[in-house]
N, C-alpha and C positions, 0 to 999 in steps of 0.2 A: 338477586338482581336489583330489586327496589332499593335495598340498602346501599348498593354501589352507586346508584343514581343519586340518592340523597346525599351521600358523602361527597360525590363529585360536585353537586350543586353547592353544598356548604363550602367546599374548598374554593370554588370559583367566586362565591360571594365574599369570602374572606380576602381573597386576592384582590378583588375589585375595591373592597374597603381599604386595604393597605395602599393600593395605588392612589386612591383619592386622598387618603391621609398624607401620603408622601408628597403629592402634588400641592396640596394645601400648605403644608409646612414649608416646602421649598419656595413657593411663590410668595407667601407672606414674609418669610425670612428675607428673601432678596428685596422685597419692596419696602420693608420696615426697618430692618437692622442696618444701620448706616455707620455705626462706630463700634469697632471690635476692640477698643482699648480697655474695656471694663469687663468684669466677670458677669455682671448683671445687665439686663437691658434697661435703658432709661425709661422714664415715665412716658415720654413721647413715643418711644418705640413700642412700649407695652400697649399704649392706646391704639396705635396703628395696627398691631398684631391682633388685638381684640376686634377691631373693626373689620379687618381683612378676613379673619377666620369666621366671623359672624356672617359676612357677605357670602363666603364660600359655602357655609352650611345652609343658608337660606336658598342659594342658587341650587344646591344639590337637592334640597327638599322640593323645590318647584319643579325641577327636572324629573324627579321620581314621580311626582303627582301627574305630570303630563304623560309620562311613560305609562303609568298605570291606567290612564284614561285612553290613550291612543294605541297602546300596544295591542290590546285585544282586538281593536278594529282592524289594525294592520294584519294581525294573524288571520282574521276572518277573510279579509280581502285576498290574502296570499293563498289561503285554502280554496277560495272560490275560483281563483285563476288556475289552480292545479287540477281541478275537476274537469 
């Protein structure tokens, strides 16, 4: 049973990672790639993509840090209400 729970958690984590990655690539592509006439992105587009993806990753790290800090407190409060 524990193995099933661990596998389910791993699958959910992987799915969340893929959703985040897809959102990041879609948003940065739409914001940065403006000319589809060439096979490669321009230097300006590459710079925009680098900045955009860095912002996304920093945002995600900050959100996870807050979640790790606030999540247990919310769980405690929720368990206190259920008693």
